[in-house]
C-alpha positions as CSV (number, residue, x, y, z in Angstrom):
1,M,0.1,0.0,0.0
2,S,2.7,2.7,0.7
3,D,6.4,2.5,-0.4
4,A,9.3,1.9,2.3
5,P,11.2,4.8,3.2
6,S,14.4,5.3,1.3
7,P,17.6,4.2,3.3
8,G,18.6,7.1,5.7
9,P,19.5,9.2,6.8
10,I,18.2,11.1,3.8
11,Y,19.1,14.6,5.6
12,R,21.2,14.8,8.9
13,D,20.5,18.5,9.3
14,V,18.9,21.6,7.4
15,R,22.7,22.1,5.7
16,E,22.4,18.6,3.8
17,Y,18.9,19.6,2.7
18,L,19.5,22.9,1.4
19,T,22.3,21.0,-0.7
20,E,19.7,18.9,-2.0
21,L,17.2,21.9,-2.7
22,D,20.2,23.2,-4.8
23,R,20.4,20.1,-6.7
24,R,16.6,20.1,-7.5
25,K,16.9,23.7,-8.5
26,L,14.5,24.8,-5.7
27,L,16.6,27.3,-3.7
28,R,17.0,30.9,-4.2
29,R,20.4,32.2,-2.8
30,V,20.3,36.0,-2.0
31,S,23.7,37.7,-1.5
32,R,22.8,41.4,-1.5
33,K,22.3,43.2,1.7
34,T,18.9,42.5,3.1
35,N,16.9,43.8,5.9
36,K,15.5,41.5,7.8
37,D,12.9,43.8,9.3
38,T,11.5,45.4,6.1
39,E,12.7,43.3,3.0
40,V,13.2,39.6,3.7
41,M,9.5,38.5,4.2
42,P,7.9,41.1,1.5
43,L,10.5,39.4,-1.1
44,V,9.5,36.0,-0.2
45,R,6.0,36.7,0.2
46,W,5.7,38.1,-3.3
47,Q,6.1,34.4,-4.7
48,F,2.9,33.5,-3.0
49,R,1.1,36.5,-4.4
50,G,2.5,36.7,-7.8
51,L,3.9,33.2,-8.7
52,D,2.2,29.9,-9.8
53,A,2.8,27.1,-7.1
54,E,5.5,25.3,-9.3
55,Q,7.5,28.6,-9.9
56,R,7.9,28.7,-5.9
57,T,11.1,27.9,-4.3
58,G,13.0,28.1,-1.0
59,W,15.1,31.5,-0.1
60,L,18.3,31.6,1.8
61,F,19.4,35.2,2.5
62,E,23.3,35.1,3.1
63,N,24.1,38.7,3.8
64,L,21.6,39.9,6.5
65,T,21.1,43.3,8.2
66,D,18.4,45.3,10.2
67,S,16.8,48.6,10.5
68,R,19.5,49.4,13.6
69,G,22.3,48.9,11.1
70,R,23.6,45.6,12.4
71,S,24.7,42.8,10.5
72,F,24.5,39.1,11.0
73,E,27.3,36.3,11.0
74,G,24.3,33.9,10.2
75,S,21.8,33.3,7.2
76,M,18.2,32.9,7.0
77,A,16.5,30.1,5.3
78,V,12.8,31.1,4.4
79,A,9.9,28.7,2.7
80,I,12.3,25.6,2.3
81,V,9.8,22.9,3.4
82,G,6.5,24.3,2.1
83,A,7.0,26.7,-0.6
84,S,5.5,24.4,-3.2
85,P,4.3,21.0,-3.5
86,Q,7.8,20.0,-5.0
87,V,9.6,21.8,-1.7
88,Y,7.6,19.7,0.3
89,A,8.2,16.6,-1.5
90,A,11.9,17.8,-1.5
91,A,11.8,17.6,2.4
92,M,10.2,14.4,2.7
93,G,12.7,13.1,0.5
94,V,10.4,11.4,-2.2
95,D,10.4,12.5,-5.6
96,S,7.1,13.6,-6.4
97,P,4.3,15.0,-4.5
98,D,2.0,11.9,-4.9
99,K,4.3,9.9,-3.0
100,I,4.0,12.3,0.2
101,G,0.7,10.4,1.6
102,A,2.0,7.2,1.5
103,K,5.4,8.4,3.3
104,W,3.4,9.9,6.1
105,L,1.2,7.0,6.7
106,H,4.6,4.4,6.6
107,A,6.2,6.6,8.9
108,E,3.3,6.8,11.5
109,Q,3.3,2.8,11.2
110,H,6.8,2.3,11.2
111,P,8.3,4.6,14.0
112,I,12.0,4.7,14.5
113,P,13.1,6.0,18.2
114,P,15.7,8.3,18.5
115,V,19.3,7.8,19.9
116,T,21.3,10.0,22.2
117,V,24.8,11.6,21.4
118,T,27.4,13.1,23.4
119,A,27.8,16.8,23.5
120,K,31.2,16.5,21.4
121,E,29.1,14.8,18.7
122,A,26.4,17.4,18.5
123,P,26.9,20.4,16.4
124,V,24.3,22.4,18.0
125,K,27.1,22.7,21.2
126,E,29.7,24.4,19.0
127,N,29.0,27.5,20.6
128,I,27.3,27.6,24.5
129,I,25.9,30.8,25.5
130,K,24.9,30.7,29.4
131,G,25.1,32.4,32.8
132,D,26.5,35.9,32.7
133,Q,27.5,35.5,29.0
134,L,23.8,35.3,27.9
135,L,22.9,38.9,27.4
136,K,26.7,40.2,26.6
137,N,25.8,40.5,23.0
138,G,22.0,40.8,23.1
139,G,20.8,37.4,24.0
140,I,18.5,36.0,21.4
141,D,17.9,39.5,20.0
142,A,21.6,38.9,18.3
143,L,20.1,36.4,16.0
144,P,18.5,37.6,12.8
145,V,14.8,37.3,13.8
146,P,12.6,38.6,11.2
147,V,9.7,40.9,11.2
148,V,7.2,38.7,9.1
149,N,4.6,41.4,8.4
150,P,6.3,44.6,8.4
151,G,3.5,47.4,8.6
152,T,1.0,45.3,11.0
153,D,3.2,42.9,13.3
154,S,4.0,44.1,16.7
155,S,7.7,42.7,17.0
156,A,10.2,40.4,15.2
157,Y,9.0,36.7,15.2
158,F,10.2,33.2,15.5
159,S,8.0,31.8,12.9
160,A,9.2,28.5,12.4
161,P,10.0,27.5,16.3
162,V,10.0,23.9,17.3
163,W,9.3,23.9,21.1
164,I,10.6,20.7,22.9
165,S,8.8,19.6,26.2
166,K,7.8,16.7,28.1
167,D,4.8,15.8,30.0
168,P,5.7,15.9,33.8
169,D,3.6,12.9,34.4
170,T,4.7,10.5,31.9
171,G,7.6,12.0,30.5
172,V,6.5,11.8,26.6
173,Y,8.1,14.2,24.8
174,N,6.3,16.8,22.2
175,A,7.6,19.0,19.5
176,G,5.3,21.5,18.3
177,T,5.4,24.8,16.3
178,Y,3.6,27.8,18.0
179,R,4.3,31.5,17.5
180,V,7.2,33.4,19.6
181,M,7.2,36.8,20.0
182,L,10.7,38.6,20.4
183,K,10.4,40.8,23.7
184,A,14.0,40.9,25.2
185,G,17.4,39.3,24.8
186,D,16.2,36.9,27.4
187,R,12.5,36.9,27.0
188,T,9.8,35.8,24.5
189,G,6.0,35.6,24.3
190,V,4.7,32.5,23.0
191,L,1.1,31.6,22.0
192,M,0.0,27.7,23.0
193,M,-3.7,27.4,22.2
194,S,-6.0,25.1,24.2
195,G,-6.1,21.5,22.9
196,Q,-2.6,21.7,21.9
197,D,-0.4,19.2,23.7
198,E,2.5,21.4,24.9
199,R,-0.6,23.4,26.4
200,G,-1.7,20.5,28.3
201,Y,1.5,20.1,29.7
202,W,1.7,23.8,30.8
203,D,-1.5,23.1,32.7
204,K,-0.1,20.2,34.5
205,Y,3.2,22.4,35.4
206,R,0.8,25.1,36.6
207,R,-1.1,22.6,38.8
208,L,2.3,21.6,40.5
209,G,3.1,25.2,41.0
210,K,6.4,24.9,38.8
211,P,7.6,26.5,35.6
212,M,7.7,24.5,32.6
213,P,11.2,23.4,31.1
214,A,11.3,23.8,27.5
215,V,13.8,24.5,24.6
216,L,13.0,26.5,21.5
217,I,14.8,24.8,18.5
218,L,15.3,26.8,15.1
219,S,16.2,24.9,11.8
220,P,16.3,21.4,12.9
221,P,16.4,18.5,10.5
222,P,13.5,19.2,8.1
223,S,11.9,15.7,9.2
224,L,11.5,17.2,12.5
225,A,10.2,20.5,11.3
226,L,7.5,18.7,9.3
227,C,6.5,16.4,12.3
228,S,6.2,19.8,14.7
229,V,3.4,21.0,12.0
230,N,1.5,17.9,11.8
231,K,-0.9,16.1,14.3
232,L,0.3,12.5,15.2
233,D,-0.4,9.7,17.1
234,I,3.3,8.8,18.0
235,S,6.3,10.9,19.1
236,E,7.5,13.4,16.7
237,Y,10.8,12.1,17.5
238,D,9.9,8.9,16.2
239,A,7.9,10.1,13.5
240,A,10.9,12.2,12.5
241,G,13.2,9.3,12.6
242,A,11.1,7.1,10.6
243,L,10.6,10.0,7.8
244,N,14.0,10.5,7.9
245,G,15.0,6.7,7.5
246,A,17.2,6.7,10.6
247,P,17.1,7.6,14.3
248,L,17.1,11.6,15.0
249,E,20.1,12.2,17.0
250,L,19.6,13.9,20.6
251,V,21.8,15.7,23.0
252,Q,21.1,16.7,26.6
253,A,20.3,20.4,26.8
254,E,22.6,22.7,29.3
255,T,20.1,24.0,31.9
256,V,16.9,22.2,31.3
257,D,16.3,18.1,31.9
258,L,15.4,17.8,27.9
259,L,17.0,16.0,25.1
260,I,17.2,18.2,22.1
261,P,17.8,17.6,18.5
262,A,21.8,17.1,18.4
263,R,21.9,18.7,14.5
264,A,19.8,21.6,15.0
265,E,21.3,25.0,14.1
266,I,20.0,26.6,17.3
267,A,18.7,25.9,20.4
268,I,17.1,28.6,23.3
269,E,16.8,26.8,26.7
270,G,14.6,28.2,29.4
271,H,11.4,27.9,31.4
272,I,7.7,29.1,30.4
273,R,6.2,30.8,33.6
274,T,3.1,29.3,34.8
275,D,2.5,32.1,37.4
276,L,2.2,35.2,35.1
277,L,0.9,36.0,31.5
278,E,2.1,38.9,29.6
279,M,0.7,40.7,26.7
280,E,1.5,39.3,23.3
281,G,0.8,40.1,19.5
282,P,-0.7,41.3,17.1
283,F,0.9,38.9,14.8
284,G,-0.4,38.2,11.1
285,E,-1.9,34.6,11.3
286,Y,-2.2,31.8,9.0
287,G,-6.2,32.6,8.1
288,G,-5.0,35.7,6.5
289,Y,-6.0,38.1,9.2
290,V,-3.9,39.7,12.2
291,G,-4.2,37.9,15.8
292,A,-5.2,40.2,18.1
293,E,-3.0,41.1,21.3
294,D,-4.0,39.2,24.2
295,Y,-2.4,37.6,27.6
296,Q,0.0,34.7,26.5
297,M,2.5,33.0,28.2
298,I,6.1,34.2,29.0
299,F,9.5,32.1,28.3
300,E,12.4,33.1,30.1
301,V,15.7,32.0,28.5
302,S,18.6,30.4,30.5
303,A,20.8,29.3,27.5
304,I,21.6,29.5,24.0
305,T,23.6,26.8,22.0
306,H,24.5,27.1,18.4
307,R,25.9,26.2,15.5
308,T,29.0,28.6,14.0
309,K,27.4,30.8,11.4
310,P,24.0,29.2,12.3
311,I,21.0,29.2,9.6
312,L,18.0,30.6,10.9
313,Q,14.5,29.0,9.5
314,A,11.2,31.1,9.1
315,F,8.0,30.1,8.0
316,I,6.0,32.1,5.8
317,S,2.7,31.6,7.6
318,E,0.3,34.2,7.2
319,M,-2.2,35.2,4.3
320,P,-3.1,31.9,2.2
321,P,-1.4,30.2,0.1
322,S,1.6,30.1,2.2
323,E,4.2,28.1,3.4
324,S,2.1,26.9,6.6
325,S,-1.0,26.3,4.2
326,C,1.2,24.2,2.2
327,L,2.8,22.2,5.1
328,R,-0.8,21.7,6.6
329,K,-2.3,21.1,3.2
330,F,-0.2,17.8,2.5
331,G,0.1,16.7,5.9
332,F,-3.8,16.7,6.4
333,E,-4.4,15.4,2.7
334,G,-2.2,12.5,3.3
335,F,-3.5,11.3,6.6
336,L,-7.1,11.9,5.9
337,E,-6.9,10.2,2.6
338,E,-5.6,7.1,4.0
339,E,-7.5,6.9,7.0
340,L,-10.9,7.4,4.9
341,R,-9.7,4.9,2.1
342,L,-10.2,2.3,4.7
343,K,-13.8,2.9,5.5
344,S,-14.7,4.1,1.8
345,P,-14.0,1.9,-0.9
346,N,-15.4,4.4,-3.4
347,M,-13.6,7.4,-2.2
348,R,-11.1,8.7,-4.6
349,K,-9.3,11.8,-3.2
350,V,-9.1,14.2,-0.4
351,T,-8.6,17.9,-1.0
352,V,-7.6,20.7,1.4
353,P,-7.7,24.0,-0.3
354,E,-5.0,26.5,0.9
355,M,-7.1,29.4,0.9
356,S,-8.8,28.1,3.9
357,G,-5.4,28.2,5.8
358,S,-5.6,24.5,5.1
359,Q,-8.0,24.1,8.1
360,N,-11.3,25.3,7.3
361,M,-12.3,23.0,4.6
362,A,-11.8,19.5,3.1
363,I,-13.5,18.5,-0.2
364,I,-13.8,14.4,-0.5
365,S,-14.1,12.9,-3.9
366,F,-16.2,9.8,-4.6
367,H,-16.9,7.5,-7.5
368,N,-20.3,5.9,-7.5
369,P,-20.7,5.7,-3.7
370,V,-23.1,3.1,-2.2
371,A,-25.9,4.3,0.1
372,G,-24.6,5.7,3.5
373,E,-20.8,5.8,2.1
374,V,-21.0,9.7,1.6
375,W,-22.4,10.4,5.2
376,N,-20.3,7.9,7.0
377,A,-17.1,9.5,5.4
378,L,-18.1,13.1,6.1
379,R,-18.8,12.4,9.7
380,A,-15.2,10.4,9.8
381,A,-13.8,13.4,8.3
382,A,-15.2,16.0,10.5
383,S,-14.3,14.0,13.5
384,S,-11.1,13.2,12.4
385,R,-7.7,13.7,14.9
386,N,-6.3,15.7,11.8
387,M,-9.2,18.0,11.2
388,P,-10.0,19.2,14.9
389,L,-11.2,22.8,13.5
390,W,-13.1,22.5,10.2
391,K,-16.0,24.4,9.0
392,W,-16.6,23.0,5.7
393,V,-16.6,19.3,4.9
394,I,-17.8,18.6,1.2
395,A,-18.5,15.6,-0.7
396,V,-18.6,15.6,-4.4
397,D,-18.6,13.3,-7.4
398,D,-15.5,12.5,-9.2
399,D,-16.4,14.6,-12.3
400,I,-16.0,17.5,-9.8
401,D,-12.4,19.0,-9.8
402,P,-11.8,19.5,-6.0
403,E,-8.8,21.5,-6.9
404,D,-11.1,23.9,-8.9
405,L,-13.2,25.9,-6.2
406,E,-15.2,27.2,-9.5
407,S,-15.7,23.7,-10.1
408,V,-16.7,22.9,-6.2
409,L,-18.9,25.9,-6.4
410,W,-21.2,24.3,-9.4
411,A,-21.8,21.2,-7.6
412,L,-23.1,23.1,-4.5
413,C,-25.1,25.4,-6.4
414,W,-26.9,22.5,-8.6
415,R,-26.3,19.1,-6.5
416,V,-27.1,20.3,-3.0
417,Q,-30.7,20.8,-1.3
418,P,-30.0,22.4,1.9
419,H,-33.0,20.9,4.0
420,K,-31.5,17.2,3.2
421,D,-28.2,17.6,2.2
422,V,-26.7,19.8,4.6
423,Q,-26.1,19.5,8.6
424,V,-24.9,22.1,10.9
425,Q,-23.1,21.1,14.2
426,R,-21.4,23.0,17.0
427,G,-17.7,22.5,17.4
428,R,-14.3,23.8,18.5
429,N,-13.3,27.1,16.9
430,T,-9.8,28.8,16.9
431,D,-9.5,32.1,18.6
432,L,-7.8,33.3,16.0
433,D,-10.6,33.1,13.6
434,P,-12.2,36.7,13.8
435,S,-15.9,35.4,12.5
436,G,-15.9,33.5,16.1
437,A,-16.4,36.6,18.1
438,P,-15.5,40.3,17.9
439,V,-11.6,40.9,18.1
440,E,-11.6,43.2,21.3
441,S,-13.9,40.1,23.2
442,S,-12.1,38.1,25.8
443,F,-10.2,34.9,25.6
444,T,-13.0,32.8,27.3
445,D,-15.8,34.5,24.8
446,R,-13.6,33.6,21.7
447,T,-13.2,30.0,22.4
448,F,-15.5,26.7,22.6
449,P,-17.3,25.6,24.5
450,G,-17.6,28.3,27.3
451,G,-17.8,31.1,24.5
452,L,-19.3,31.7,21.2
453,G,-17.6,28.5,19.7
454,G,-17.6,27.5,16.2
455,S,-19.8,25.2,14.0
456,Q,-19.1,23.0,10.8
457,I,-20.8,24.2,7.7
458,L,-21.0,28.1,8.0
459,I,-23.2,30.1,5.7
460,D,-22.8,33.5,6.1
461,A,-19.1,34.3,5.1
462,T,-19.4,38.2,5.2
463,R,-17.9,40.2,7.9
464,N,-20.5,40.9,10.7
465,W,-18.1,43.4,12.5
466,A,-14.9,45.5,12.1
467,Y,-12.1,42.9,11.3
468,P,-8.3,43.3,11.9
469,P,-6.1,44.1,8.9
470,V,-5.1,41.6,6.4
471,A,-1.9,39.7,7.3
472,L,0.5,40.7,4.7
473,P,3.4,43.1,4.8
474,T,1.6,46.7,4.0
475,K,1.7,48.2,0.6
476,E,5.0,50.5,1.1
477,F,7.2,47.5,2.1
478,M,5.5,45.1,-1.0
479,D,6.3,48.0,-3.5
480,N,9.8,48.3,-2.1
481,A,10.1,44.5,-2.2
482,K,8.9,44.3,-5.8
483,K,10.9,46.8,-6.8
484,I,14.2,44.9,-5.7
485,W,12.7,41.9,-7.0
486,E,12.5,43.5,-10.7
487,E,15.5,45.9,-10.5
488,E,18.4,44.4,-8.3
489,L,17.7,40.7,-8.4
490,K,17.2,40.5,-11.9
491,D,20.4,38.6,-12.4
492,M,19.0,35.6,-10.4
493,G,16.6,35.0,-13.4
494,L,13.5,35.7,-11.2
495,P,10.0,34.9,-13.0
496,K,7.8,37.7,-13.9
497,L,5.4,38.9,-11.0
498,T,2.0,38.6,-11.6
499,P,0.1,40.3,-8.5
500,R,-3.0,38.6,-7.0
501,L,-5.3,40.2,-5.0
502,P,-5.1,40.9,-2.2
503,W,-1.2,41.5,-2.3
504,H,-0.7,43.7,0.6
505,G,-2.1,44.2,3.9
506,Y,-4.8,46.8,4.5
507,P,-7.4,47.6,7.3
508,L,-10.7,46.2,7.5
509,G,-12.3,48.6,10.2
510,Y,-10.2,47.5,13.4
511,W,-6.8,49.0,13.7
512,P,-6.4,50.6,17.3
513,D,-3.6,53.3,17.9
514,N,-1.3,51.1,19.8
515,W,-1.4,48.4,17.2
516,A,-0.1,51.1,14.7
517,R,2.4,52.3,17.3
518,V,4.1,48.8,17.9
519,S,4.0,47.9,14.3
520,K,5.7,50.9,13.3
521,R,8.3,50.5,16.3
522,A,8.8,46.9,14.5
523,V,9.8,48.0,11.2
524,E,12.3,50.6,13.0
525,G,14.1,48.0,14.8
526,K,12.8,49.0,17.9
527,Y,10.4,46.0,19.0
528,L,12.3,45.3,22.2
529,E,10.9,48.8,23.6
530,T,7.5,47.0,22.8
531,G,8.7,43.9,24.9
532,Q,9.8,46.2,28.0
533,E,6.3,47.7,27.6
534,Y,4.6,44.3,27.5
535,K,6.4,43.5,30.6
536,L,4.5,46.1,32.6
537,I,1.3,44.7,31.1
538,R,1.0,41.4,32.9
539,T,-1.9,39.4,34.6
540,L,-2.2,36.4,36.8
541,S,-2.4,33.0,34.7
542,S,-6.0,32.6,35.9
543,Y,-7.0,34.7,32.8
544,F,-6.9,31.7,31.1
545,E,-9.7,30.3,33.2
546,D,-12.3,33.0,33.4
547,G,-10.8,36.0,31.3
548,V,-10.5,38.1,34.0
549,V,-7.5,40.5,34.2
550,R,-5.7,40.1,37.7
551,K,-2.7,42.5,38.1
552,P,0.2,40.9,40.1
553,K,0.9,42.6,43.2
554,D,4.6,43.3,42.3
């Protein structure tokens, strides 16, 4: 049913993977000085707003500066795992996108546990910074952390983080991707929403009255980056080994009791506080709108280890299509297709449109289904572990192209009677979805089941209140990036841009003065001022339970 993985390891680290992207002609190297705060992300964003999917590649920026006039020893790799189906296939170690689903299924069914190596064998230990040395050169602010959506985001963000933690009861490890706001050389914000594994670990540590040990991993082997954004029933460490065809190498962290990827580029160690929360955001999110600021967790750094001249990986994860929507699309499609195939012999294909953020819609194609088969499959898909938040699950005949939403619209208009063919049921909703509740509502109002929650099969798709801005760099930064693309990078042989609406960020009614103020700071390189300001805006962690702001006594 599925092909065995290639003998491994396919890629021991991100550097070997970049070599393979070069070989497949799927990597663009940029040697010009490029501002990480104002230019990097708009340049890469253009390929998602101006190119067809097959024209998209990974990017490597080798000469980075920032708005403070700083230069960086390291480089930044952007869109190197999910720029296109071809790039995703390269990260999986297969030669074509049609083999992705089978590879995922094989990995989950044939896990390979990790192995432990010594510090001398671990490239991530080439440079160790802790204690009095931690803030000497700026701490984590010395890394080239990008402003992802210049003009709307509140700070520089680690957009491709892999958080490592373990369950305090069972010792089971988890590797998950959750956004990280840079606030100080030794402090970040982190958003771990309810229902996510590591949020469950945090809740346990909070009940114990202890901070949660955690390590923020940047640029791990690509197999772990892929596993960290998927929903798996096995350990991400085991799945990463299976994807790569060889055990993932782990090494003991310096200041916390955690085993971390030995061949990552960067590891940032510390603890996530469980007693206090701190304001975090706004930040452009995967659904296409800016996620509001709110009280979130605080990560305090105790050590940084990294390779010499490290490569910092960043995801393009905002307005779909994007790298994050591509990552979710192929992971969810592959898993769900294999899952439904066991129950629905006449099911042909599962498609997750990227414009849904690869989260809010699944389309299932059938060939001559038998009585009851379609509804059984729809209910199974709606309750699948890999589709916990979906609004729309649609069945079509196989004469409908599920990749063509106009074809799907034709089927919805002419093959459906809503009174008998449509069901609406309550379910979970992400608080990053502005249709669930007004932006300014409390945390508990935006989440299910305590608040308004969500539902599957939403009818009214119009905006019923003011929305936050579209999550793209604003027009001035996209215009500047387009000029660089067309004039200064013409020797790279870049394709001609064909802008598609929307191609820049713009307001939709909700843009308070404080958002404008912090976003202006971010592009000026002054985001640490915002981090200092947010340090003064804290509440007790009981906010997650009742939405009530309680200022700490100190």
